[in-house]
C-alpha positions in Angstrom: -3.4 -14.1 -4.4 -3.9 -10.9 -6.2 -2.0 -7.7 -7.0 -3.0 -5.0 -5.2 -0.8 -2.4 -6.8 2.5 -1.5 -8.4 4.1 1.5 -6.1 4.7 4.5 -8.0 5.8 6.6 -5.0 6.0 6.5 -0.8 5.6 8.8 1.8 6.7 8.3 5.4 4.6 9.7 7.8 6.1 10.3 10.8 4.7 8.6 14.0 2.0 6.6 11.8 4.1 4.4 9.0 5.0 4.6 5.3 2.1 4.9 2.7 2.2 3.6 -0.5 0.7 4.9 -4.0 -1.4 4.2 -5.9 -4.0 2.3 -3.8 -6.4 0.2 -5.2 -10.2 1.5 -5.8 -12.4 0.9 -3.1 -14.8 -1.3 -5.4 -12.0 -3.1 -6.5 -10.9 -4.7 -2.8 -12.6 -5.6 0.2 -11.7 -3.6 3.4 -10.7 -1.7 5.8 -8.5 -4.6 7.1 -5.1 -5.6 8.2 -3.7 -8.5 5.9 -0.3 -10.2 5.3 0.9 -9.3 1.9 4.2 -10.4 -0.1 6.4 -7.5 -1.4 8.2 -8.5 -4.9 10.6 -6.0 -5.2 12.1 -4.7 -8.7 15.6 -6.5 -7.7 13.7 -9.9 -7.7 13.6 -9.9 -4.0 10.6 -10.6 -1.9 9.5 -9.6 1.6 6.7 -10.8 3.8 4.8 -7.7 5.6 1.4 -6.3 7.6 -0.4 -3.9 5.6 -3.1 -1.7 6.9 -5.7 -0.9 4.5 -7.5 2.0 5.8 -10.1 4.5 3.8 -9.3 8.1 4.3 -11.2 11.5 3.6 -9.1 13.3 1.5 -10.2 16.8 0.2 -11.5 17.3 -2.2 -13.4 14.3 -2.5 -12.2 12.1 -5.4 -14.5 10.8 -8.2 -13.2 7.2 -7.6 -12.6 6.5 -3.8 -9.4 4.3 -3.2 -7.9 2.8 0.0 -4.9 3.9 1.7 -2.1 1.1 2.3 0.1 1.9 5.5 3.2 -0.1 6.6 3.7 0.5 10.2 6.9 -1.4 10.2 8.4 -0.6 6.9 10.7 2.4 5.6 10.8 3.8 2.2 14.0 1.4 1.5 11.8 -1.7 2.0 9.9 -0.7 -0.5 11.3 0.7 -3.6 9.3 2.4 -6.5 8.2 -0.5 -8.8 7.3 -3.0 -5.8 4.5 -5.1 -6.8 2.1 -5.7 -3.8 0.5 -9.1 -3.8 -1.7 -10.0 -1.0 
C-alpha cells in the first residue's frame, strides 16, 4: 500500500461527491481509476472507502498536473483534515 496524500482541505460538490486536496501528481500515480483505499484519520480510527481518481482540466492549466480524488459516498465529516489516504 502506498500513501496517496494527507488531506489539507475538502470540498463537497452537490450531486458529485467529496473532493480532497491535495491530489497526487499525475506522474506519481497511475490513473484514472477507481480503487479501494484506507482512510487513516487523525483520531487513530480508519475506514475503507472507494476513491475515484480522475483528471480534470482546470483553468489556468497548472504547471504540474494532478489527479482529482473524489469520494462519491462520503461526507466532509468522514474525512477530517489530516486524514491520510492509503491505497
